[in-house]
N, C-alpha and C positions, 0 to 999 in steps of 0.2 A: 792173202786177200781175205778180208773179213766180209761177213754177210751183213748187208744193210737192210734192216727190217723196215718194210714199207709202212706208210701211215694208215692205209685203208686196204680192205680186201680187194676192191677194184684196182687199186694201184698195184697190189701184189700180182693180180692176174695179168695186168698189162705189162708189168716188168718181166714176168715170166714169158709172156708171148714175145716181147722184144728180144729177150735173151736166147730163147730156144727155138722160136718159130719166126725168125726174122722175115722171111718172105711172106708169110701169112699176115704178120703185123703190117708190113708195107702195103699189102692188098687192102687190109681193113682201112688203113689211113687214106689210101687212094679212093676207096669207095665212099668214105665219109666226106672227103673233099669234093667228090663228084655229086654228092647228094643221093647216092644209091644205097647208102646204109646210114641210119640215124640212131642216135643214142636213145635207148628205151629203158634204161635201168633206173636212172634218177636217184638211186640210193646206193649206199656203200655195199650192202649185201641184201640177200633175200631174207629179211627178218620178219619176226612176228609183229603184227600191227595191233593185236588185241590187248596185250599186256603193257607195252611201253607207254610212256606219257606222250602227249602231243609234241613236247619239246624233243623227246628222243627220236621220233619219226622225222621231225624237221631237221635235226642234226644229221641223220642218215642222208637226207636229200641234199643238204648243204655240202657235206663231204663228198658224196657221190658225184654231184655236178661239178664241184671244184676239180676233182680228179679228171673227169672227162674234158673239162675246159682246158686243163693243163696239157693233156695228151693230144687233143684234136681241135681245140679252139672253139668247141661248141658245147652246149649243155642240152639236157633232155627236158622235153615238155611233157613226157609221159612217164607214168609210174608203172613198172612191170612187177607183178607179184604172183608168180606161178604157184599153184598148189597150196594156197593158204587156207587155213581152217576158219574162214569167216573174216568179217571186217567190221570195225566199229562204225557206228552211225556218224561219228565225227570225221571219218577219213576224207570225204569230199571237201569239207571245210579246211582241214589241215593241208591237203594237197593244193587247194586254191590259194591259201596263204603263202605256200612255198613256190607259187608260180607254175605249178604243174597243171596242165590242161586236160590230160587224158589218163585213163587207167586201163590196164590190161591184166587179165588173169586167165588161168586155165586150170582144169583138173586133169591130173595125169592118169586117172583111172576112170573108165566109162561107167563103172559100177556105182559111183557116188551119185 
């Protein structure tokens, strides 16, 4: 049996969860269907938003939401980017054009 390399990081994590943590995956699916858990990642991975082009960020959102739509039948209207080192002034406009309505972030160290 060969290893099928997934198309996105999100897809890899979901395939891993389905393969090795089946009961947890079933719970997540059930929670999404019941509206108790909602997608908040909106992108393929937690990437840098300062250096990539606007098109690169849009592509991350496009692929991330496509993966979530395929797995759970829903997309994310929120962009979650924890512990990032700043944001470009253009990020709100980029997210709005991608159909994202909210943005969440956090710093992992209280010393910042």
